[in-house]
C-alpha distance (Angstrom), angle and dihedral (degrees) to the residues before:
residue distance angle dihedral
M1 . . .
P2 3.82 . .
P3 3.82 118.7 .
P4 3.79 117.2 -99.4
S5 3.77 113.1 -77.9
S6 3.82 90.1 -123.5
L7 3.81 87.9 74.6
F8 3.80 89.6 64.8
N9 3.79 98.5 44.5
L10 3.77 110.2 111.0
P11 3.78 124.2 -165.8
E12 3.79 115.5 -90.2
G13 3.79 110.2 -77.6
L14 3.80 95.5 12.9
S15 3.75 115.1 117.2
P16 3.81 134.6 147.5
D17 3.78 87.6 -99.9
S18 3.81 91.8 57.7
V19 3.84 90.9 63.7
D20 3.80 96.9 37.0
T21 3.82 102.6 107.7
L22 3.79 99.5 167.7
P23 3.82 98.1 87.3
M24 3.79 92.2 48.7
L25 3.81 93.1 45.5
S26 3.77 91.1 47.2
A27 3.79 92.1 51.2
L28 3.83 90.6 49.0
L29 3.77 93.9 47.9
S30 3.80 92.4 47.8
R31 3.83 88.2 57.5
L32 3.83 93.9 48.2
Q33 3.76 113.0 107.9
N34 3.78 118.7 -135.2
P35 3.83 107.2 -116.9
S36 3.83 92.7 -141.9
S37 3.81 92.1 51.7
T38 3.81 91.9 46.9
A39 3.80 89.6 52.8
H40 3.79 89.8 50.2
T41 3.82 91.1 46.1
T42 3.79 90.7 49.2
S43 3.79 92.5 55.0
T44 3.80 95.0 49.8
S45 3.78 107.0 35.0
G46 3.77 107.7 14.2
S47 3.78 125.0 -100.1
P48 3.80 119.9 -10.5
P49 3.77 117.4 -108.8
A50 3.81 108.9 -90.3
A51 3.76 122.8 -147.9
S52 3.76 115.1 -110.4
P53 3.84 118.7 -129.3
S54 3.82 88.8 -105.9
Q55 3.82 91.2 53.3
I56 3.80 90.5 50.1
A57 3.77 92.1 49.1
S58 3.81 93.9 45.2
G59 3.83 92.7 47.6
T60 3.81 96.6 -115.0
G61 3.75 134.0 110.8
P62 3.78 131.4 41.4
L63 3.81 121.4 -51.2
S64 3.74 128.8 -144.8
I65 3.78 124.0 -158.5
K66 3.81 91.9 -97.3
D67 3.85 91.2 54.8
I68 3.82 94.2 57.7
P69 3.82 98.1 88.5
S70 3.79 94.1 54.7
A71 3.81 93.0 39.5
T72 3.81 92.2 54.0
D73 3.81 95.6 50.8
E74 3.82 93.2 100.2
L75 3.77 91.4 49.8
K76 3.81 91.6 49.8
H77 3.79 92.0 49.1
N78 3.81 92.2 49.4
L79 3.80 90.8 51.1
Q80 3.84 91.9 48.1
R81 3.82 91.2 51.3
A82 3.80 91.5 46.7
R83 3.82 91.2 48.3
L84 3.80 91.1 53.1
Q85 3.80 92.8 46.6
I86 3.81 93.0 48.0
K87 3.80 89.5 54.9
D88 3.82 87.5 59.2
L89 3.82 92.4 58.2
P90 3.80 114.9 109.2
D91 3.82 118.2 -89.8
M92 3.80 94.2 11.5
D93 3.78 88.1 127.8
R94 3.83 92.8 59.9
S95 3.79 118.8 104.5
V96 3.77 123.7 -124.7
E97 3.80 89.5 -111.4
E98 3.80 91.0 55.5
Q99 3.78 90.8 50.2
E100 3.81 91.5 47.9
V101 3.82 90.7 52.2
E102 3.80 90.1 50.9
I103 3.80 91.7 48.0
K104 3.83 90.6 52.6
E105 3.80 90.6 49.2
L106 3.80 91.4 49.8
E107 3.83 91.6 47.3
E108 3.82 89.3 52.2
K109 3.82 90.4 48.9
I110 3.80 89.9 51.5
R111 3.83 90.7 49.6
R112 3.83 90.7 52.6
Q113 3.81 92.0 46.7
R114 3.81 90.3 51.8
E115 3.83 90.3 51.4
V116 3.81 90.0 51.6
L117 3.85 90.3 48.9
V118 3.82 91.3 50.7
G119 3.81 89.4 49.7
L120 3.80 91.8 49.4
R121 3.77 91.0 48.7
D122 3.84 90.4 52.4
V123 3.83 90.8 49.1
G124 3.82 89.2 50.2
F125 3.80 92.4 50.6
R126 3.81 91.3 49.8
A127 3.80 92.0 48.2
K128 3.79 90.5 50.2
K129 3.81 92.8 49.7
E130 3.83 90.9 48.4
R131 3.81 91.1 49.9
E132 3.82 92.3 48.0
Q133 3.81 89.7 47.6
R134 3.86 91.7 51.2
E135 3.80 90.0 48.3
K136 3.81 91.3 51.3
E137 3.79 91.3 48.9
G138 3.80 90.7 47.3
V139 3.80 92.6 51.3
A140 3.77 91.5 45.1
G141 3.85 90.7 50.5
L142 3.82 91.5 51.2
M143 3.81 91.5 50.6
E144 3.81 92.0 54.5
T145 3.81 94.4 55.0
């Protein structure tokens, strides 16, 4: 039996992609210029190409250390939105201790249900044996007459 669909309903706008920061971080880091290579580049061919504000905002062009705060704004906003939406998920206000108590109660319930199932299986096996025994006795009685 599948779990109730309400367990899979996420708040509007919250998806696994909205909290996945690795692609954005990877893109930012790939644009970051190595300070030692920029110093070397400066001495040989003049100043390194700097990213324009539009390149920073659009996510293209090289980044220097000083450009990181403005380049990471979108990432910060995504994380803030996700944090707020995650707080709206059910049971987010429960403590770890409360959840552990519930887990222990559920584990105990599962243990009792398994005991009942084993008992039912045993009753079923006994009933089957008794039925087979009656059938054998019935067939044997018919053969004698």
